[in-house]
N, C-alpha and C positions, 0 to 999 in steps of 0.2 A: 504494500500500500504506500509506503514511503517513497518507493521508486516512481510510482504513478503520480503522486503529488509533486515530487521533485521535477518530473518531466513536464507536468502541466505548468508549474511555476516558471521553469526555464522557457517554455514556449510562450507564455504570457510576457515575460521579460523581453524576449526576442522580438515579439510583435510590437511591443511598446517602443523598443529602440528603433525599429524600422519606421514606425510612424513618426517618431521624433526626427529622424533623418530626412524623411520625405517633407515634413513641415519646414525644416530648416532650408532645404533646397528651394522650396516654393517661396521662401521669404527673400531670396536673392532678388536684386533689382533687375528689371528688364529695361533694355536701352536699345536704341537703333543706332546705326552707323552715323546718321545725321546728328543725333543728340551727343554721341561720343565725340564727334568732330567739333561741335560747339563747345563742349567741355574743354577740349585741348586748346582751342583758339582763345578762349576767355580766361584760361588759368594764368595767374600772375607769374608763375614760374616757367611758363612755356617759352622756349627759345624759337624765334621765327626769323627765317632768312628769306628774302625775296630775290629772285633772279629773273632777268629779262632773257628768255630763251626762245628761239624759233619765232621771234616777232611778238611774243606775249609774256606777261608776268606770271611766274609760278611762285607759290608760297610753300615753304618747307618748315614744319613745326616738329620740335622734339621736346618731350616732357618726361620727367621722372617724378611720379607722385605716389606716395604710400606704397613703395616697392614695385610699382608697375611702370614699365617703360612704354611710352607712346611715341608713334611716328605718324605724321600726317602730311600728305602732299595735296595741294589744291591748285587749280587753275581758275582764277576768279572765285566763284562760289561752287565750282564743280569739284567734288572730292575724287581725286585720282587714286589715292592709296591711303589706307589707314591700318596700322598695326598696333597691337597692344600685347605685351608679354610680361610674364613674371618669371624670373630666372630662365629656365629652359622651356617653360610651358607657354604655348601660344594661346592667348585668350581670344584675339580677333585678328583676322587676316583678310582685309577687304581690298579688292582690285576692281576698279570701275570696268575694265574691259571684260571681266568674267562674272562680276557679281552685281552689276547695276540694277538688275531686277529685284534684288534683295535689299536695297539700300534703306527701305523703310520698315523692314521686318524687325521685330523685337527679339533679342536674345538675352540669355542670362549673363550677368556681369556682376562682379563683387560690388555689393551695395554701397560700400564706402566711397566708390568712385563717382557715383551719380549724385551731383549736387545741384 
């Protein structure tokens, strides 16, 4: 009987832990590429370089905030590239030539970064 009760208790604990993990995942912020680009552009610590290339201005942003490295390339208001990574893990890799139909889709992102 003790084994049965122990097994039931272990199963209940496991189910509770899985539910807690699921709830924690659902609490992560969702953000679009556009919103993340605005975050990078407006951040006070972002480094921006503009260059006149091929007859037009291009803007390059780099930012390191809260352990996340960001890189953004724009031509006027058009987002060409956006990357976000933490250590060796890629959080976001957006390229306009392959991902432009997904620019407004929401994806999970560490909640501390969405301000």
